[in-house]
C-alpha positions as a Markdown table, in Angstrom:
| # | Residue | x | y | z |
|---|---|---|---|---|
| 1 | Met | -31.1 | -7.9 | -3.1 |
| 2 | Thr | -30.9 | -10.4 | -5.8 |
| 3 | Ser | -29.7 | -14.7 | -6.9 |
| 4 | Asp | -27.0 | -13.2 | -8.9 |
| 5 | Ser | -25.2 | -10.7 | -6.7 |
| 6 | Leu | -21.7 | -11.0 | -6.1 |
| 7 | Phe | -22.2 | -10.7 | -2.3 |
| 8 | Ser | -24.7 | -11.6 | 0.4 |
| 9 | Pro | -26.1 | -9.5 | 1.9 |
| 10 | Arg | -24.7 | -9.8 | 5.8 |
| 11 | Leu | -20.9 | -9.7 | 4.1 |
| 12 | Leu | -22.2 | -6.2 | 2.7 |
| 13 | Ile | -23.1 | -5.1 | 5.4 |
| 14 | Gly | -19.5 | -5.8 | 6.9 |
| 15 | Trp | -17.5 | -4.3 | 3.6 |
| 16 | Ile | -20.0 | -1.2 | 4.3 |
| 17 | Ala | -19.9 | -1.0 | 8.0 |
| 18 | Ala | -15.3 | -1.1 | 7.9 |
| 19 | Ala | -16.0 | 2.3 | 5.6 |
| 20 | Ile | -17.5 | 3.7 | 7.7 |
| 21 | Ile | -15.7 | 3.3 | 10.5 |
| 22 | Thr | -12.1 | 3.9 | 8.5 |
| 23 | Phe | -13.8 | 6.9 | 7.0 |
| 24 | Ala | -14.2 | 7.8 | 10.6 |
| 25 | Val | -11.1 | 7.5 | 11.8 |
| 26 | Ser | -9.4 | 8.7 | 9.3 |
| 27 | Leu | -10.6 | 11.9 | 10.3 |
| 28 | Tyr | -9.9 | 11.1 | 13.6 |
| 29 | Leu | -6.4 | 11.4 | 13.3 |
| 30 | Met | -5.8 | 14.1 | 10.6 |
| 31 | Gly | -8.0 | 16.1 | 12.9 |
| 32 | Ser | -5.6 | 15.2 | 16.6 |
| 33 | Asn | -3.2 | 17.1 | 17.3 |
| 34 | Asp | -0.5 | 14.4 | 17.0 |
| 35 | Leu | 1.1 | 14.9 | 13.7 |
| 36 | Gly | 4.4 | 12.5 | 15.2 |
| 37 | Gly | 6.6 | 15.7 | 16.0 |
| 38 | Asp | 9.1 | 14.4 | 19.0 |
| 39 | Thr | 7.0 | 15.3 | 22.2 |
| 40 | Thr | 10.2 | 14.2 | 24.3 |
| 41 | Gly | 12.7 | 16.6 | 22.7 |
| 42 | Pro | 14.1 | 20.7 | 21.7 |
| 43 | Ser | 10.4 | 21.9 | 21.1 |
| 44 | Ser | 7.8 | 24.7 | 21.7 |
| 45 | Phe | 5.4 | 21.8 | 22.4 |
| 46 | Ser | 8.1 | 19.7 | 24.4 |
| 47 | Arg | 8.1 | 19.8 | 28.9 |
| 48 | Ser | 11.2 | 17.0 | 29.2 |
| 49 | Ala | 14.1 | 18.9 | 30.1 |
| 50 | Ile | 15.7 | 19.2 | 27.3 |
| 51 | Gly | 12.6 | 20.9 | 25.4 |
| 52 | Tyr | 11.2 | 24.9 | 25.7 |
| 53 | Ala | 7.4 | 25.0 | 26.4 |
| 54 | Gly | 9.1 | 26.7 | 29.7 |
| 55 | Leu | 9.7 | 29.7 | 27.1 |
| 56 | Ala | 7.3 | 29.3 | 25.4 |
| 57 | Glu | 5.0 | 30.4 | 28.2 |
| 58 | Val | 7.8 | 32.9 | 29.6 |
| 59 | Leu | 7.1 | 34.7 | 26.6 |
| 60 | Gln | 3.3 | 34.2 | 26.6 |
| 61 | Gln | 2.8 | 35.8 | 30.6 |
| 62 | Leu | 5.5 | 38.8 | 29.6 |
| 63 | His | 2.5 | 39.2 | 27.3 |
| 64 | Ile | 4.2 | 38.6 | 24.1 |
| 65 | Asp | 2.9 | 36.4 | 20.9 |
| 66 | Val | 4.1 | 33.0 | 20.7 |
| 67 | Val | 3.5 | 31.2 | 17.8 |
| 68 | Lys | 4.7 | 27.7 | 17.8 |
| 69 | Ser | 5.1 | 27.0 | 13.8 |
| 70 | Arg | 4.0 | 23.7 | 12.3 |
| 71 | Asp | 4.4 | 25.1 | 8.8 |
| 72 | Asp | 5.7 | 28.2 | 6.6 |
| 73 | Ser | 7.0 | 29.9 | 9.7 |
| 74 | Leu | 8.4 | 32.4 | 7.2 |
| 75 | Gly | 5.1 | 33.3 | 6.8 |
| 76 | Lys | 3.9 | 33.7 | 10.1 |
| 77 | Leu | 6.3 | 36.9 | 10.7 |
| 78 | Thr | 5.0 | 39.7 | 10.9 |
| 79 | Pro | 7.6 | 42.9 | 11.2 |
| 80 | Lys | 10.1 | 43.5 | 14.6 |
| 81 | Ser | 9.2 | 39.5 | 15.1 |
| 82 | Val | 12.0 | 36.6 | 16.0 |
| 83 | Leu | 12.3 | 33.5 | 14.4 |
| 84 | Val | 13.5 | 31.3 | 16.9 |
| 85 | Ile | 15.5 | 28.2 | 15.4 |
| 86 | Ala | 16.1 | 25.1 | 18.1 |
| 87 | Glu | 18.4 | 22.7 | 18.4 |
| 88 | Pro | 18.8 | 21.2 | 14.0 |
| 89 | Arg | 20.0 | 18.1 | 13.9 |
| 90 | Pro | 21.6 | 17.1 | 11.1 |
| 91 | Gly | 20.4 | 15.0 | 8.3 |
| 92 | Gly | 19.4 | 15.8 | 3.8 |
| 93 | Lys | 15.5 | 17.3 | 5.0 |
| 94 | Thr | 16.7 | 19.5 | 8.1 |
| 95 | Glu | 19.2 | 20.9 | 6.1 |
| 96 | Arg | 16.7 | 21.9 | 3.5 |
| 97 | Ile | 14.3 | 23.5 | 6.1 |
| 98 | Met | 16.9 | 25.3 | 7.4 |
| 99 | Arg | 18.6 | 27.3 | 4.6 |
| 100 | Thr | 14.6 | 28.0 | 4.0 |
| 101 | Leu | 14.6 | 28.7 | 6.9 |
| 102 | Leu | 18.1 | 31.3 | 7.6 |
| 103 | Thr | 17.1 | 33.8 | 4.8 |
| 104 | Ala | 14.1 | 35.5 | 7.6 |
| 105 | Asp | 15.1 | 39.2 | 9.3 |
| 106 | Thr | 15.7 | 38.6 | 12.9 |
| 107 | Ile | 16.5 | 34.6 | 13.7 |
| 108 | Leu | 17.8 | 33.2 | 17.7 |
| 109 | Leu | 19.8 | 30.3 | 16.6 |
| 110 | Val | 20.5 | 28.0 | 19.4 |
| 111 | Leu | 22.8 | 25.3 | 18.9 |
| 112 | Pro | 22.3 | 21.5 | 19.6 |
| 113 | Lys | 23.5 | 20.0 | 22.6 |
| 114 | Trp | 22.2 | 16.9 | 24.4 |
| 115 | Ile | 20.1 | 14.0 | 22.5 |
| 116 | Gly | 17.4 | 11.9 | 25.0 |
| 117 | Arg | 16.3 | 9.5 | 25.0 |
| 118 | Pro | 12.2 | 9.0 | 25.9 |
| 119 | Ser | 11.0 | 7.3 | 29.1 |
| 120 | Arg | 9.4 | 4.1 | 29.3 |
| 121 | Asp | 7.5 | 4.9 | 32.4 |
| 122 | Lys | 6.5 | 8.4 | 32.2 |
| 123 | Pro | 4.5 | 9.4 | 29.3 |
| 124 | Gly | 7.1 | 13.2 | 28.1 |
| 125 | Trp | 10.0 | 12.9 | 29.6 |
| 126 | Leu | 13.6 | 11.9 | 29.0 |
| 127 | Gly | 14.4 | 8.4 | 30.3 |
| 128 | Lys | 17.9 | 9.5 | 29.4 |
| 129 | Ala | 20.2 | 11.9 | 27.8 |
| 130 | Glu | 23.7 | 12.2 | 26.0 |
| 131 | Leu | 25.6 | 14.5 | 24.9 |
| 132 | Leu | 25.7 | 14.6 | 21.5 |
| 133 | Pro | 29.1 | 15.1 | 19.3 |
| 134 | Ser | 31.2 | 17.7 | 17.9 |
| 135 | Ala | 30.5 | 17.6 | 14.7 |
| 136 | Ala | 26.5 | 17.2 | 14.8 |
| 137 | Ile | 27.1 | 20.5 | 16.5 |
| 138 | Glu | 29.5 | 22.2 | 13.8 |
| 139 | Trp | 27.1 | 21.4 | 11.0 |
| 140 | Ala | 24.0 | 23.4 | 12.7 |
| 141 | Leu | 26.8 | 26.4 | 13.5 |
| 142 | His | 28.3 | 26.9 | 9.6 |
| 143 | Leu | 24.9 | 27.1 | 8.0 |
| 144 | Val | 25.6 | 30.2 | 9.8 |
| 145 | Ala | 29.2 | 30.5 | 9.9 |
| 146 | Pro | 31.1 | 28.7 | 7.8 |
| 147 | Lys | 34.4 | 29.5 | 9.1 |
| 148 | Ala | 33.2 | 29.1 | 13.3 |
| 149 | Glu | 34.4 | 26.3 | 16.0 |
| 150 | Met | 33.1 | 25.4 | 18.9 |
| 151 | Leu | 34.8 | 24.4 | 21.8 |
| 152 | Gln | 33.2 | 22.8 | 25.7 |
| 153 | Val | 34.7 | 24.1 | 28.9 |
| 154 | Asp | 34.9 | 24.2 | 32.8 |
| 155 | Lys | 34.9 | 27.7 | 33.8 |
| 156 | Ala | 34.3 | 30.8 | 31.2 |
| 157 | Ala | 34.2 | 33.9 | 32.9 |
| 158 | Trp | 32.7 | 36.3 | 31.0 |
| 159 | Gln | 33.9 | 39.6 | 30.5 |
| 160 | Thr | 31.6 | 40.6 | 27.7 |
| 161 | Asn | 27.5 | 41.2 | 29.1 |
| 162 | Thr | 25.3 | 42.9 | 26.9 |
| 163 | Phe | 22.7 | 42.2 | 29.4 |
| 164 | Ala | 24.4 | 42.4 | 32.9 |
| 165 | Ile | 23.3 | 39.2 | 33.5 |
| 166 | Glu | 25.0 | 36.6 | 34.9 |
| 167 | Pro | 24.4 | 33.5 | 32.6 |
| 168 | Ser | 23.9 | 29.8 | 35.0 |
| 169 | Leu | 25.7 | 26.6 | 33.6 |
| 170 | Asp | 27.3 | 23.7 | 34.7 |
| 171 | Ala | 30.0 | 21.9 | 33.1 |
| 172 | Pro | 30.7 | 21.0 | 30.2 |
| 173 | Ile | 29.4 | 24.5 | 28.5 |
| 174 | Asp | 29.5 | 24.2 | 25.1 |
| 175 | Leu | 31.5 | 28.1 | 23.5 |
| 176 | Ile | 32.1 | 28.9 | 19.5 |
| 177 | Arg | 34.6 | 31.2 | 18.9 |
| 178 | Gly | 34.7 | 32.4 | 15.1 |
| 179 | Ala | 35.6 | 35.7 | 12.6 |
| 180 | Gly | 32.5 | 37.7 | 11.3 |
| 181 | Leu | 31.3 | 37.3 | 14.7 |
| 182 | Arg | 30.7 | 40.1 | 17.2 |
| 183 | Pro | 29.9 | 39.1 | 21.1 |
| 184 | Leu | 27.8 | 39.5 | 23.1 |
| 185 | Ile | 27.6 | 37.3 | 25.8 |
| 186 | Gly | 31.7 | 35.9 | 26.6 |
| 187 | Ser | 35.1 | 34.9 | 27.9 |
| 188 | Ala | 38.7 | 36.2 | 26.9 |
| 189 | Asp | 39.2 | 34.1 | 23.5 |
| 190 | Ala | 34.8 | 32.9 | 22.8 |
| 191 | Met | 31.2 | 33.9 | 23.1 |
| 192 | Leu | 28.6 | 31.7 | 24.7 |
| 193 | Leu | 26.2 | 35.0 | 21.9 |
| 194 | Gly | 26.7 | 35.7 | 19.4 |
| 195 | Glu | 25.6 | 38.5 | 17.1 |
| 196 | Leu | 26.7 | 37.7 | 12.8 |
| 197 | Thr | 24.7 | 40.9 | 10.9 |
| 198 | Asp | 24.6 | 40.3 | 7.2 |
| 199 | His | 22.9 | 43.9 | 5.2 |
| 200 | Asn | 19.5 | 43.1 | 6.4 |
| 201 | Arg | 19.8 | 40.3 | 8.5 |
| 202 | Thr | 20.4 | 39.5 | 11.6 |
| 203 | Val | 21.4 | 36.7 | 13.6 |
| 204 | Trp | 22.4 | 35.8 | 16.8 |
| 205 | Ile | 23.8 | 32.0 | 17.5 |
| 206 | Leu | 23.0 | 30.5 | 21.7 |
| 207 | Ser | 25.7 | 28.1 | 21.9 |
| 208 | Asp | 24.9 | 26.8 | 25.1 |
| 209 | Pro | 21.2 | 25.4 | 24.5 |
| 210 | Asp | 20.9 | 25.3 | 29.1 |
| 211 | Ile | 20.1 | 28.6 | 29.7 |
| 212 | Val | 16.8 | 28.7 | 27.9 |
| 213 | Ser | 15.9 | 24.9 | 28.0 |
| 214 | Asn | 12.8 | 23.7 | 30.2 |
| 215 | His | 15.2 | 21.6 | 32.7 |
| 216 | Gly | 17.7 | 25.4 | 32.3 |
| 217 | Leu | 15.3 | 27.7 | 32.8 |
| 218 | Pro | 14.9 | 28.1 | 36.3 |
| 219 | Arg | 17.8 | 28.9 | 37.7 |
| 220 | Val | 19.3 | 32.2 | 38.8 |
| 221 | Gly | 19.3 | 34.2 | 36.5 |
| 222 | Asn | 19.1 | 32.1 | 33.3 |
| 223 | Ala | 14.7 | 33.4 | 32.8 |
| 224 | Ala | 15.4 | 36.6 | 33.0 |
| 225 | Leu | 19.0 | 35.9 | 30.2 |
| 226 | Ala | 15.9 | 34.5 | 28.0 |
| 227 | Ala | 13.7 | 36.9 | 28.4 |
| 228 | Ala | 16.2 | 39.8 | 27.9 |
| 229 | Met | 17.3 | 38.5 | 24.6 |
| 230 | Ile | 14.0 | 38.3 | 22.8 |
| 231 | Glu | 13.0 | 41.8 | 23.9 |
| 232 | Arg | 16.1 | 42.8 | 23.0 |
| 233 | Leu | 15.9 | 41.1 | 19.5 |
| 234 | Arg | 11.8 | 42.1 | 18.1 |
| 235 | Ser | 10.7 | 45.5 | 18.4 |
| 236 | Gly | 7.2 | 46.9 | 19.6 |
| 237 | Ala | 4.4 | 44.0 | 18.5 |
| 238 | Gly | 7.4 | 42.5 | 17.1 |
| 239 | Arg | 6.2 | 38.4 | 17.6 |
| 240 | Val | 8.1 | 35.0 | 18.2 |
| 241 | Val | 8.0 | 32.6 | 16.3 |
| 242 | Phe | 8.8 | 28.8 | 17.1 |
| 243 | Asp | 9.7 | 26.9 | 14.1 |
| 244 | Glu | 8.0 | 23.0 | 14.6 |
| 245 | Thr | 8.9 | 21.4 | 11.1 |
| 246 | Ile | 12.8 | 20.8 | 12.0 |
| 247 | His | 11.7 | 18.6 | 15.4 |
| 248 | Gly | 9.5 | 16.6 | 13.3 |
| 249 | Phe | 6.1 | 18.0 | 13.5 |
| 250 | Ala | 3.5 | 19.2 | 10.5 |
| 251 | Gly | 0.8 | 21.6 | 9.8 |
| 252 | Val | -2.7 | 20.7 | 11.1 |
| 253 | Pro | -5.7 | 20.2 | 8.6 |
| 254 | Thr | -7.7 | 24.1 | 9.1 |
| 255 | Asn | -10.5 | 21.6 | 7.2 |
| 256 | Pro | -9.6 | 18.0 | 6.9 |
| 257 | Leu | -12.9 | 17.2 | 4.4 |
| 258 | Ala | -10.8 | 19.6 | 1.9 |
| 259 | Leu | -7.5 | 18.0 | 2.7 |
| 260 | Leu | -9.2 | 14.5 | 1.2 |
| 261 | Phe | -8.8 | 16.9 | -2.5 |
| 262 | Arg | -5.5 | 17.3 | -2.8 |
| 263 | Phe | -2.6 | 16.3 | -3.3 |
| 264 | Pro | -1.7 | 13.6 | -3.1 |
| 265 | Phe | -4.2 | 12.5 | -0.7 |
| 266 | Val | -6.4 | 12.9 | -3.6 |
| 267 | Ile | -4.9 | 10.5 | -5.2 |
| 268 | Ala | -6.6 | 8.3 | -2.4 |
| 269 | Thr | -9.5 | 10.0 | -2.5 |
| 270 | Leu | -10.0 | 8.6 | -6.0 |
| 271 | Leu | -9.1 | 4.8 | -5.5 |
| 272 | Gly | -11.0 | 4.9 | -3.2 |
| 273 | Ala | -14.5 | 6.5 | -5.1 |
| 274 | Met | -13.4 | 3.6 | -7.1 |
| 275 | Thr | -13.3 | 1.3 | -4.8 |
| 276 | Val | -16.3 | 1.6 | -4.1 |
| 277 | Ala | -18.4 | 2.7 | -7.7 |
| 278 | Leu | -17.3 | -1.7 | -8.2 |
| 279 | Leu | -18.4 | -2.7 | -5.2 |
| 280 | Leu | -21.9 | -1.1 | -5.5 |
| 281 | Trp | -21.4 | -2.6 | -8.9 |
| 282 | Ala | -20.2 | -5.6 | -7.8 |
| 283 | Ser | -23.6 | -5.8 | -5.4 |
| 284 | Leu | -25.7 | -4.8 | -7.7 |
| 285 | Gly | -28.4 | -8.0 | -9.5 |
| 286 | Arg | -28.5 | -8.8 | -13.1 |
| 287 | Phe | -28.5 | -6.3 | -16.1 |
| 288 | Gly | -30.6 | -6.4 | -18.7 |
| 289 | Ala | -32.9 | -9.9 | -19.4 |
| 290 | Pro | -32.3 | -13.2 | -17.4 |
| 291 | Gln | -30.4 | -15.3 | -19.3 |
| 292 | Pro | -32.4 | -19.3 | -19.8 |
| 293 | Ala | -31.9 | -21.4 | -17.4 |
| 294 | Pro | -30.3 | -24.7 | -19.3 |
| 295 | Pro | -32.5 | -28.2 | -19.4 |
| 296 | Pro | -32.5 | -30.1 | -17.1 |
| 297 | Leu | -31.3 | -33.9 | -17.4 |
| 298 | Asn | -33.5 | -36.3 | -18.4 |
| 299 | Ala | -33.1 | -40.0 | -16.9 |
| 300 | Gly | -33.5 | -42.5 | -18.5 |
| 301 | Arg | -31.7 | -44.9 | -21.5 |
| 302 | Gln | -32.4 | -42.8 | -23.9 |
| 303 | Thr | -30.6 | -39.8 | -22.6 |
| 304 | Leu | -27.8 | -41.7 | -21.6 |
| 305 | Leu | -26.9 | -43.4 | -25.1 |
| 306 | Gln | -27.5 | -39.3 | -27.2 |
| 307 | Asn | -25.0 | -38.0 | -24.4 |
| 308 | Ile | -22.6 | -41.2 | -25.8 |
| 309 | Ala | -23.3 | -39.9 | -29.2 |
| 310 | Lys | -22.2 | -36.3 | -28.2 |
| 311 | Leu | -19.1 | -37.5 | -27.0 |
| 312 | Val | -18.2 | -39.8 | -29.8 |
| 313 | Glu | -19.8 | -36.7 | -32.0 |
| 314 | Phe | -16.8 | -34.2 | -30.1 |
| 315 | Thr | -14.0 | -37.1 | -30.7 |
| 316 | Gly | -14.0 | -37.2 | -33.6 |
| 317 | His | -13.8 | -40.8 | -33.9 |
| 318 | Gln | -17.9 | -42.0 | -35.6 |
| 319 | Glu | -15.6 | -43.4 | -38.4 |
| 320 | Met | -13.9 | -45.7 | -35.8 |
| 321 | Met | -16.9 | -46.9 | -34.0 |
| 322 | Ile | -18.4 | -47.6 | -37.3 |
| 323 | Lys | -15.6 | -49.8 | -37.8 |
| 324 | Arg | -15.9 | -51.8 | -34.8 |
| 325 | Tyr | -19.2 | -52.3 | -34.3 |
| 326 | Val | -19.2 | -53.9 | -37.7 |
| 327 | Leu | -16.9 | -56.2 | -36.7 |
| 328 | Glu | -17.3 | -57.4 | -33.8 |
| 329 | Thr | -21.4 | -57.8 | -35.0 |
| 330 | Val | -20.1 | -60.7 | -37.7 |
| 331 | Arg | -17.6 | -62.2 | -35.1 |
| 332 | Asp | -21.0 | -62.3 | -32.1 |
| 333 | Val | -23.6 | -63.9 | -34.8 |
| 334 | Gly | -20.6 | -66.2 | -35.9 |
| 335 | Arg | -20.9 | -67.3 | -31.8 |
| 336 | Gln | -25.3 | -67.9 | -32.5 |
| 337 | Leu | -24.6 | -69.2 | -35.2 |
| 338 | His | -22.4 | -72.4 | -33.8 |
| 339 | Ala | -19.7 | -71.1 | -36.4 |
| 340 | Pro | -16.3 | -73.8 | -36.7 |
| 341 | Arg | -13.8 | -73.6 | -34.2 |
| 342 | Gly | -11.1 | -71.3 | -36.0 |
| 343 | Leu | -12.8 | -69.4 | -38.2 |
| 344 | Ser | -11.9 | -65.8 | -37.7 |
| 345 | Gly | -11.1 | -63.1 | -40.5 |
| 346 | Ala | -12.5 | -64.0 | -44.0 |
| 347 | Ala | -12.7 | -67.9 | -43.4 |
| 348 | Leu | -15.0 | -65.8 | -40.7 |
| 349 | Val | -17.2 | -64.1 | -43.4 |
| 350 | Ala | -17.6 | -66.8 | -46.4 |
| 351 | Trp | -18.3 | -69.0 | -44.3 |
| 352 | Leu | -21.6 | -66.6 | -43.4 |
| 353 | Gln | -22.5 | -65.9 | -46.2 |
| 354 | Arg | -22.9 | -69.3 | -46.7 |
| 355 | Val | -25.2 | -69.8 | -43.9 |
| 356 | Gly | -27.3 | -66.1 | -45.3 |
| 357 | Ala | -27.6 | -67.6 | -48.9 |
| 358 | Ala | -29.4 | -70.7 | -48.0 |
| 359 | Arg | -31.3 | -68.7 | -45.3 |
| 360 | Gly | -32.0 | -66.3 | -48.0 |
| 361 | Val | -30.4 | -63.4 | -46.9 |
| 362 | Asp | -30.1 | -60.7 | -48.8 |
| 363 | Ile | -27.3 | -58.8 | -47.4 |
| 364 | Asp | -24.1 | -59.3 | -48.8 |
| 365 | Cys | -21.9 | -59.3 | -45.8 |
| 366 | Ala | -19.0 | -59.0 | -47.4 |
| 367 | Ala | -19.0 | -56.5 | -48.8 |
| 368 | Leu | -20.1 | -54.3 | -45.8 |
| 369 | Val | -17.3 | -56.1 | -43.9 |
| 370 | Gly | -15.2 | -54.7 | -47.1 |
| 371 | Glu | -16.7 | -51.2 | -46.1 |
| 372 | Ala | -14.9 | -51.4 | -42.6 |
| 373 | Glu | -12.4 | -52.0 | -43.6 |
| 374 | Arg | -11.9 | -48.9 | -45.6 |
| 375 | Leu | -13.1 | -46.6 | -42.9 |
| 376 | Ala | -9.3 | -47.4 | -41.6 |
| 377 | Asp | -8.1 | -45.2 | -43.8 |
| 378 | Gly | -7.9 | -42.2 | -42.9 |
| 379 | Arg | -10.4 | -40.2 | -45.2 |
| 380 | Arg | -13.5 | -38.6 | -43.6 |
| 381 | Arg | -16.8 | -40.1 | -45.1 |
| 382 | Gly | -20.2 | -38.5 | -44.2 |
| 383 | Ala | -22.1 | -38.5 | -41.5 |
| 384 | Ala | -25.0 | -40.0 | -43.6 |
| 385 | Ser | -22.9 | -43.4 | -44.5 |
| 386 | Ser | -21.7 | -44.4 | -41.5 |
| 387 | Val | -25.1 | -44.7 | -40.6 |
| 388 | Arg | -26.0 | -45.9 | -43.4 |
| 389 | Leu | -23.3 | -48.4 | -42.8 |
| 390 | Ala | -24.1 | -49.0 | -39.4 |
| 391 | Arg | -28.3 | -49.4 | -40.0 |
| 392 | Asp | -27.4 | -52.1 | -43.0 |
| 393 | Ile | -24.9 | -54.3 | -40.7 |
| 394 | Tyr | -27.6 | -54.1 | -38.2 |
| 395 | Arg | -30.8 | -55.3 | -40.0 |
| 396 | Trp | -27.8 | -58.3 | -41.8 |
| 397 | Arg | -27.1 | -59.5 | -38.0 |
| 398 | Gly | -31.7 | -59.7 | -37.9 |
| 399 | Glu | -32.4 | -61.9 | -40.4 |
| 400 | Ile | -29.1 | -64.1 | -40.6 |
| 401 | Val | -30.3 | -64.6 | -37.0 |
| 402 | Asp | -34.1 | -64.2 | -37.2 |
| 403 | Gly | -34.7 | -65.0 | -39.9 |
| 404 | Arg | -36.8 | -62.5 | -43.0 |
| 405 | Ser | -39.8 | -62.6 | -41.6 |
| 406 | Glu | -38.8 | -62.5 | -37.5 |
| 407 | His | -36.8 | -59.7 | -38.3 |
| 408 | Pro | -38.5 | -55.3 | -37.5 |
| 409 | Arg | -37.0 | -54.4 | -41.4 |
| 410 | Gly | -37.8 | -51.2 | -39.9 |
| 411 | Arg | -37.1 | -50.7 | -36.9 |
């Protein structure tokens, strides 16, 4: 590490360590199974009262191929498979997903009924469950049967039961009715399980989820009824696919490193690469030949005077400085020679001329003062003429004060 580096070695090591830790944590989070879905809601991953993990395990014990799909549920359907859409909730994103899912050939749609709040004390459990408003239930129903309606009853006598298995339900019981639906399990004026056929597509609508959810599955007859429904819908070696994208689950990347080079993550990858490149560039030493070091400042009166001269030259007031120097020199010489009190300006200059003539000074003081006064007209003069004027007034002072024989002319 050279002295020209922007960062100290300790700071650079800290930045590199922080980048490595951040990268490792990102890979861990991308590879973990916690993908932000509702683990206490109506999903096949949920073991809460309103979840469907129990139904998925029952089907697996019956040697049925069960898939909990986090992405591309339609692509996981094999011939004679069943797509289970359990309790979708209203929302723009959910509706777009639903309209894609409803193109499958065989569907079991379970209408929503409960909304639960997670427990603060026991992870994965419900703290409280409440009934959904009817508008939320009818939203899901109208996606497949726009003219159907739902109703709630306390008791129901099943006059139609294709499976000959009595469901066990507590009040309130959600039922549906409407034209175009064929009752598979129903009472005199409504149905618990209805069938909707459209060309080669078959949709079964289960109006009350308490038959297949975790809290209702252990009740007498419900597990057998749930298995019978699935077996009737699927054929042969068809699988059961639970779609979990409507519950907020996302797909697990097969290779977290490959995900870094896919859109939109590739943007973050490029930004990270640019950041590392700039950090390395800033931490490297200089390029090319070293710049010459500035000359050291010399101590002493000569250096101080040179700096003052440079400052005066930089400000551009050389003429004014020369004028003040000439006038102050004249007044100072008058004091040294004890000029009469009250003399100033032209009178003082005239008196000094008479004294200079008596002492044999050949430099005209009045001419120098006049030249200095003309410097105030604002016109810039050459540096040589200004220096000459300062030198002449200096010589005049030496000759008139010390005498021509004692004045060092060549200084």
